[in-house]
C-alpha positions, 0 to 999 in steps of 0.5 A: 504281596509281590507288588509290595516287594517290587515297590520296596525294591524300587525305593531301595534302588532310588535311595541307594543312588541318592545315598551314593551321590551324596557320598561322592566327593565335591570335585567328582560332582563338578566333573560329572556335571560338566560332562552332562552339560557338554553332552546336552549342548552337542545334542542341540547343535545342528549337524554340519550338513544342515549348516552347510545346506543353509548357505548353499543358495547364493545371495542376491546382489543389488536387490532390496529386501523388505524387512518385516519391521513392526510399524511404529505409531506416533501420536499426531502433533497437537498444536498449541491452543490459541487463546480465544480473544475478547474483541472490543470495538472503538469508534473514533469520536469528534476531537479524538486522538489516538492517545485518547482512544487508547486511554479509553481502551485502558491501554498504556502510553507505552503500548501506544508508543510501541505500536506507532513505531511500526511502519504502517501503524505509525503512518496510518493510525495517526490519521484516524477520522471521526466515524472510523473504527479500531478493533482491539483483541484482548487475552484477559487484560493483555492486548494481543491484536489490533485491526484497523481498516485503512480503506476498502482495499487495505486492513492493518493488523498489529499482533503481539509476537515473541519479540513485541508488536508486529504488523501485517497489511492485508490487501484485497484483490481489486477488480478493475472495470472500465467506465466512460463519460462524455458531455457538452458544456452548456453552463459550466464544466462542473455541472456538465461533468456531474450530469455525465455521472462523474464523481467530484474526485474524477472531475478534479482529476480531469481538470488537473490533466488539462489544467496546464493548457486550459484555464478552467475558471476563465477559458471555458465556453459554452459548446466546449466538450469532453470525453473520458475513459477511466477505471472503477475499483471493485472489491468482492463485487462492491464498488470501493472507489475511483481508479485511474483515468486512462484516456481523455479528450477536451475540446476548448474553443475548437482546440483539441487536447488529448491525454493518455496514461502511460505505464509510468503513471504519468500522462502524455499527449499522443505524440509523447509530450507530457501533459504536465508542464514545468509550471502550473498555470495558476497556483491556487484553486480560485473563484475568479480573477479580480485584477489582471496583469496590466502595466498601466493599471490605476492602483485601487488604494493610492489612485495612482497609475502603477504597473500591476505586474501580476494576476490577482486570484480571489478565493476563500481566506486560508485556501492553500497556495501551491508552488507553481514549479520545482525550485528553491525558496529565495525569500520568505518574509513580511513587509507592509506592502506585500504582507506575508510573501514567498519568492521561488527561483526556478532554474536560472531563468524563472522566478515566481512570487506569491503575495498577501498570504495569511500564513507562510509554510516554507522557509528561505533556502528550502527546496519545493516541488510543484504543487507543494503547499507553500502558504495560505491565501490571505489579506495581509499588506496593502490590499482591499480584500483577500486574494493571491497576487501572483507574479511570473518573471522570465530573465527578470522581466515580468510576464502575464502569468495567464498567457506566458508560454510555459516551458515543457517538461521532459518528453518520452524518449525515442525508446519509449515512444513505440510502445506508448504509441500502441497504447495511445492508439488502442485507448483513443480508439476505445474512446472514439468507439464509445463516443460514437455509441453514445452519439448514435443513442442519444 
């Protein structure tokens, strides 16, 4: 009973308070609410003493403080996926041209044109030979890449870039290995060189070094000898071709000739004189001389005594004829006696003449360089067979092309000679050392 009365009293008290609040005017309610809010804020603010205690410790100066910043993780960059190319390999067939090969590959003439406008592609792809291969990489039906091995040292790569076709030239690292050969000539120079282990390319280059001083068709004798030091080229341990001749010696009828390769790529005698003369001794690779220079020769056609003012070199029809020296073509024509002919002026002193050509390759007024092809050997005009009639004039007077003293080219300067002398001594020492080893171990 007493508990029930107590509950009634509490309920009545709560109800009276709620009723009293409801009877208050609204302005009073806003005032009481604001007062209560201020009291709560005051109770939650720190005391003045605690605020002061937060700033009593001095802040460190010139000191980096580590901030506890959460690490932000980023996803690794995912490169764009390169499309897998479908490669097709095309072998150059006999009679093939680049245009025909591209057509066989299903490529348009426009694609061929754009690729051949590139520097290296335009220079090398037009020289493709039967047996060589070109690899083409396609993305669906679109050409993306072309690969062509120019030689064991170089590979041409053409690829599709943002602005069209682009090219790169991959060059392999070439290892140089020195080699040596020597021989005494018994029958002929060529057989002796082959027997010594030299390649045809090396043999021709060796003959070219001494060709201004020695006539390899007419001057060679049994007992002549030679020695040569050269470099072979290797890529990845595999032989890929002949390197440069570094030094060589040739003994012809007791006269010794030596040639050393300089840093400029040219060859000089040990005293700095160039091996290359201003003129070739013979402007054609010939088999033999059918008629020498002879002021009182009996003409083979007319039977009359008539000066033979040149040398007749016999070689196969169509053999290239070279300019004997640098100069300007002063005549290029045809008549019934000379057939097709070319005359070249070399400075104001020398003129060379080339007669009975099957074809002329230069025109009047054209500048030519020594060794440049100016025509092809033939049998035009008044002749009995295919040959080159070659004349050499000095100040307007005919001289024997085989014996005339040829003017020298420019020698090394006094500034260049000391360094060349050191190189020459070193290479000739190596040449002599290897000769001694071979002679000691026949």
